[in-house]
Every structure is written in structure tokens, then in C-alpha cells.
LUMNUDREN-15867 format. One record per atom (N, C-alpha, C, CB): residue in three letters; x, y, z. Coordinates in steps of 0.05 Angstrom, whole numbers, padded with zeros to 5 digits, always signed. Each point is the difference from the previous one (the first is absolute). Glycine has a CB too. Layout:
AlaXYZ
...
% end
This chain:
Unk+01755-02543+02084
Unk-00015-00006+00024
Unk-00005-00030+00003
Unk-00022+00044-00003
Unk+00017-00053+00027
Unk-00003-00028+00006
Unk-00026-00011-00013
Unk+00026+00005+00043
Unk-00046+00012-00045
Unk-00026-00008-00011
Unk-00006+00015-00026
Unk-00017-00009+00046
Unk+00004-00005-00064
Unk-00008+00013-00025
Unk-00022+00020+00005
Unk+00013-00041-00026
Unk-00018+00059+00007
Unk-00022+00020+00003
Unk-00027-00014+00003
Unk+00026+00033-00027
Unk-00030-00055+00013
Unk-00025-00015+00002
Unk-00003-00012+00027
Unk+00002-00011-00049
Unk+00019-00001+00060
Unk-00001-00011+00027
Unk-00004+00021+00021
Unk+00030-00037-00015
Unk-00016+00060+00012
Unk-00004+00022+00018
Unk-00029+00010+00000
Unk+00047+00014-00007
Unk-00059-00012-00017
Unk-00028+00009-00002
Unk-00019-00020+00013
Unk+00012+00024-00042
Unk-00008-00049+00037
Unk-00017-00021+00013
Unk+00002+00001+00030
Unk+00006-00029-00040
Unk+00018+00033+00050
Unk+00004+00001+00029
Unk-00013+00025+00012
Unk+00042-00027-00005
Unk-00039+00049-00009
Unk-00013+00025+00010
Unk-00030-00003+00001
Unk+00038+00027-00019
Unk-00049-00040-00002
Unk-00029-00005+00000
Unk-00008-00019+00022
Unk-00001+00007-00049
Unk+00017-00027+00055
Unk-00006-00018+00021
Unk+00001+00014+00027
Unk+00019-00038-00027
Unk+00000+00056+00031
Unk+00001+00016+00025
Unk-00024+00018+00002
Unk+00050-00002-00001
Unk-00058+00014-00021
Unk-00024+00017+00001
Unk-00025-00016+00008
Unk+00020+00030-00035
Unk-00022-00054+00023
Unk-00023-00017+00006
Unk+00001-00009+00029
Unk-00001-00016-00048
Unk+00025+00010+00058
Unk+00003-00009+00028
Unk-00009+00022+00019
Unk+00038-00031-00014
Unk-00029+00056+00008
Unk-00008+00022+00017
Unk-00030+00005+00000
Unk+00044+00021-00009
Unk-00056-00024-00014
Unk-00029+00003-00002
Unk-00015-00022+00016
Unk+00005+00022-00045
Unk+00006-00046+00043
Unk-00013-00022+00014
Unk+00003+00002+00030
Unk+00009-00029-00040
Unk+00014+00040+00049
Unk+00003+00004+00029
Unk-00021+00019+00010
Unk+00050-00008-00004
Unk-00054+00030-00010
Unk-00020+00019+00008
Unk-00028-00012+00000
Unk+00029+00037-00019
Unk-00035-00054-00001
Unk-00026-00011-00003
Unk-00005-00025+00018
Unk+00000+00017-00047
Unk+00021-00032+00053
Unk-00005-00026+00012
Unk+00013-00004+00027
Unk-00003-00017-00045
Unk+00025+00030+00051
Unk+00014-00004+00025
Unk-00016+00013+00023
Unk+00045-00002-00024
Unk-00044-00010+00047
Unk-00013+00013+00023
Unk+00013+00028+00004
Unk-00010-00045+00021
Unk-00005+00065-00015
Unk+00011+00027+00003
Unk+00023+00002+00020
Unk-00045+00017-00011
Unk+00045-00034+00031
Unk+00022+00001+00020
Unk+00026-00010-00012
Unk-00034-00006+00036
Unk+00033-00006-00059
Unk+00025-00010-00013
Unk+00009+00017-00024
Unk-00013-00046+00014
Unk-00003+00067-00021
Unk+00007+00016-00024
Unk+00028+00011+00002
Unk-00048+00011-00005
Unk+00055+00003+00027
Unk+00026+00013+00002
Unk+00023-00020-00003
Unk-00021+00035+00028
Unk+00018-00057-00013
Unk+00021-00020-00001
Unk+00002-00013-00028
Unk-00007-00009+00049
Unk-00016+00004-00061
Unk+00000-00012-00026
Unk+00013+00018-00021
Unk-00042-00025+00012
Unk+00036+00051-00010
Unk+00012+00019-00019
Unk+00030+00002+00005
Unk-00043+00025-00002
Unk+00051-00027+00027
Unk+00029+00000+00007
Unk+00014-00024-00012
Unk-00010+00026+00042
Unk-00004-00050-00040
Unk+00012-00024-00011
Unk+00002+00002-00030
Unk-00020-00027+00038
Unk+00000+00038-00051
Unk+00000+00004-00029
Unk+00023+00019-00008
Unk-00049-00008-00002
Unk+00053+00029+00017
Unk+00022+00019-00006
Unk+00027-00014+00003
Unk-00029+00039+00016
Unk+00032-00055+00005
Unk+00025-00015+00004
Unk+00005-00019-00024
Unk-00005+00004+00050
Unk-00016-00017-00058
Unk+00002-00019-00022
Unk+00007+00015-00026
Unk-00033-00030+00022
Unk+00021+00053-00027
Unk+00006+00016-00023
Unk+00030+00009+00000
Unk-00048+00016-00001
Unk+00057-00007+00024
Unk+00028+00008+00002
Unk+00019-00024-00006
Unk-00012+00035+00034
Unk+00004-00058-00024
Unk+00017-00024-00004
Unk+00000-00008-00030
Unk-00010-00016+00047
Unk-00013+00018-00061
Unk-00002-00007-00028
Unk+00014+00020-00018
Unk-00043-00023+00010
Unk+00039+00049-00005
Unk+00009+00020-00019
Unk+00027+00012+00007
Unk-00047+00010-00008
Unk+00060-00020+00029
Unk+00027+00010+00007
Unk+00020-00005-00022
Unk-00011-00008+00049
Unk+00032+00024-00049
Unk+00022-00005-00019
Unk+00010-00028+00002
Unk+00012+00048+00002
Unk-00010-00058+00022
Unk+00007-00028+00005
Unk-00023-00013+00015
Unk+00051+00010+00001
Unk-00070-00022-00015
Unk-00024-00011+00013
Unk+00007-00019+00022
Unk-00024+00005-00043
Unk+00009-00003+00065
Unk+00004-00018+00023
Unk-00019-00023-00002
Unk+00014+00039+00029
Unk-00005-00060-00043
Unk-00017-00023-00005
Unk-00009-00014+00025
Unk+00023-00005-00044
Unk-00006+00005+00065
Unk-00008-00013+00025
Unk-00024+00015+00012
Unk+00048-00016+00007
Unk-00048+00042-00009
Unk-00023+00015+00011
Unk-00025-00004-00017
Unk+00032+00034+00018
Unk-00028-00036-00044
Unk-00022-00005-00018
Unk-00013-00027+00006
Unk+00022+00028-00036
Unk-00005-00048+00039
Unk-00010-00027+00006
Unk-00014-00002+00026
Unk+00037-00018-00027
Unk-00028+00034+00047
Unk-00012-00001+00027
Unk-00026+00016+00002
Unk+00046-00006+00018
Unk-00052+00023-00037
Unk-00022+00018+00002
Unk-00027-00013+00005
Unk+00025+00029-00030
Unk-00032-00051+00018
Unk-00027-00011+00005
Unk-00005-00008+00029
Unk+00001-00016-00046
Unk+00020+00012+00062
Unk-00003-00008+00028
Unk-00018+00018+00016
Unk+00044-00020-00003
Unk-00040+00046+00002
Unk-00016+00019+00015
Unk-00029-00002-00009
Unk+00039+00031+00006
Unk-00043-00032-00033
Unk-00028+00000-00010
Unk-00014-00026+00008
Unk+00015+00029-00039
Unk+00000-00052+00039
Unk-00012-00025+00008
Unk-00010+00001+00029
Unk+00029-00024-00033
Unk-00014+00038+00050
Unk-00007+00002+00028
Unk-00023+00020+00004
Unk+00047-00012+00013
Unk-00045+00035-00026
Unk-00018+00022+00007
Unk-00022+00007-00020
Unk+00039+00017+00024
Unk-00035-00023-00049
Unk-00021+00004-00020
Unk+00000-00023-00019
Unk+00003+00051+00004
Unk-00011-00075+00005
Unk+00003-00024-00016
Unk-00013+00001-00027
Unk+00002-00024+00042
Unk-00024+00040-00044
Unk-00014+00002-00026
Unk+00018+00012-00022
Unk-00043+00004+00024
Unk+00063+00012-00015
Unk+00017+00013-00019
Unk+00027-00014-00005
Unk-00021+00042+00014
Unk+00027-00062+00002
Unk+00025-00014-00002
Unk+00005-00012-00028
Unk-00003-00010+00049
Unk-00018-00003-00061
Unk+00004-00012-00026
Unk+00005+00021-00021
Unk-00030-00038+00013
Unk+00017+00061-00011
Unk+00005+00022-00019
Unk+00029+00009+00002
Unk-00048+00015+00004
Unk+00058-00012+00020
Unk+00028+00009+00004
Unk+00019-00021-00013
Unk-00013+00024+00044
Unk+00007-00049-00038
Unk+00017-00022-00011
Unk-00001-00001-00030
Unk-00007-00025+00042
Unk-00018+00023-00053
Unk-00004-00006-00028
Unk+00005+00023-00019
Unk-00032-00033+00015
Unk+00025+00058-00006
Unk+00002+00023-00018
Unk+00026+00016+00004
Unk-00050+00002-00001
Unk+00062-00005+00024
Unk+00024+00017+00006
Unk+00025-00018+00005
Unk-00030+00036+00019
Unk+00029-00053+00001
Unk+00024-00014+00008
Unk+00010-00020-00021
Unk-00015+00005+00047
Unk-00002-00023-00056
Unk+00009-00019-00020
Unk+00009+00013-00026
Unk-00031-00033+00020
Unk+00016+00052-00032
Unk+00010+00013-00024
Unk+00026+00015+00004
Unk-00047+00004-00015
Unk+00049+00009+00038
Unk+00025+00015+00006
Unk+00023-00018+00003
Unk-00026+00035+00022
Unk+00023-00057-00007
Unk+00021-00019+00004
Unk+00009-00013-00026
Unk-00017-00009+00046
Unk-00003+00002-00063
Unk+00006-00012-00026
Unk+00016+00020-00017
Unk-00041-00029+00003
Unk+00031+00053-00006
Unk+00013+00020-00017
Unk+00027+00007+00011
Unk-00045+00018-00013
Unk+00048-00013+00038
Unk+00025+00007+00012
Unk+00020-00023-00002
Unk-00023+00033+00030
Unk+00013-00057-00027
Unk+00018-00023-00002
Unk+00011-00003-00028
Unk-00026-00023+00036
Unk+00009+00028-00056
Unk+00009-00001-00028
Unk+00020+00022-00006
Unk-00043-00020-00013
Unk+00040+00043+00026
Unk+00017+00023-00006
Unk+00026+00000+00016
Unk-00041+00026-00012
Unk+00045-00046+00028
Unk+00024-00002+00016
Unk-00001+00012+00027
Unk+00023+00001-00042
Unk-00047+00005+00052
Unk-00002+00010+00028
Unk+00009-00021+00019
Unk-00038+00029-00013
Unk+00049-00021+00035
Unk+00011-00019+00019
Unk-00016+00002+00027
Unk+00045+00003-00022
Unk-00052-00025+00032
Unk-00012-00001+00027
Unk+00022+00001+00021
Unk-00040-00026-00018
Unk+00034+00039+00040
Unk+00019+00001+00022
Unk-00007-00019+00022
Unk+00009+00047-00011
Unk-00030-00063+00007
Unk-00008-00019+00020
Unk-00011-00025-00013
Unk-00010+00038+00032
Unk-00008-00051-00018
Unk-00010-00026-00009
Unk-00026+00004-00016
Unk+00020-00022+00040
Unk-00018+00038-00060
Unk-00024+00007-00016
Unk-00013-00024-00013
Unk+00020+00044-00008
Unk-00005-00063-00005
Unk-00015-00022-00013
Unk-00018-00016+00019
Unk+00038-00003-00033
Unk-00029-00002+00057
Unk-00017-00015+00019
Unk-00024+00016+00007
Unk+00040-00023+00017
Unk-00038+00049-00015
Unk-00022+00017+00008
Unk-00022+00003-00021
Unk+00032+00025+00029
Unk-00026-00034-00053
Unk-00020+00003-00022
Unk-00021-00022-00001
Unk+00036+00022-00026
Unk-00033-00042+00043
Unk-00019-00022-00001
Unk-00029+00009+00000
Unk+00033-00027+00022
% end
């Protein structure tokens, strides 16, 4: 697999934490969209061939619609996933490095 068991476990925990924080902190009118964004991000991270461009772009929606959660998405999910997948040979299909700023 592209990610080690330890990395997979950390990312699963980060996704669990993110889902809990959405429920607790996001405005109710954004819950469905936020959960959809999380599901898309999960699919991109855990796919057989991870979609690093989608992973790198994920914080954008959160920055626009639930800014309080954007740093959590970036720091606990996107950056660790990009780092781990980059080390394991995952390939981005777009401009992922620029999107990580």
C-alpha cells in the first residue's frame, strides 16, 4: 500500500476528528456540504492511486465556507497525507505543490 499502517491510522483518526468538529463547529447549513467534502477527500487519500491534486485542493472549500476548520483540514489531513504519499511514490496529476502553500 502507498501508506503505512501507522500513517493510515493517523489519517483515519484525523478524518474522525474532522467529522466530529464539523458537527460541533460548522454552521448547520454547511454540514451536508462539509461532510461531502470530507468524503471526497477521504476517497482521494485512500484510493488505490491517491489523487494528490484533489488532496491539495481540499482546504479551499473549508477556507471559503467553514474557515474555523480549514487549518484542521490542512494540518491534520492534507499535509500529512501529501507528505506520506509523496514519500511512498504517489503522483499528483495537477499542480499540487503550489496548492500546499
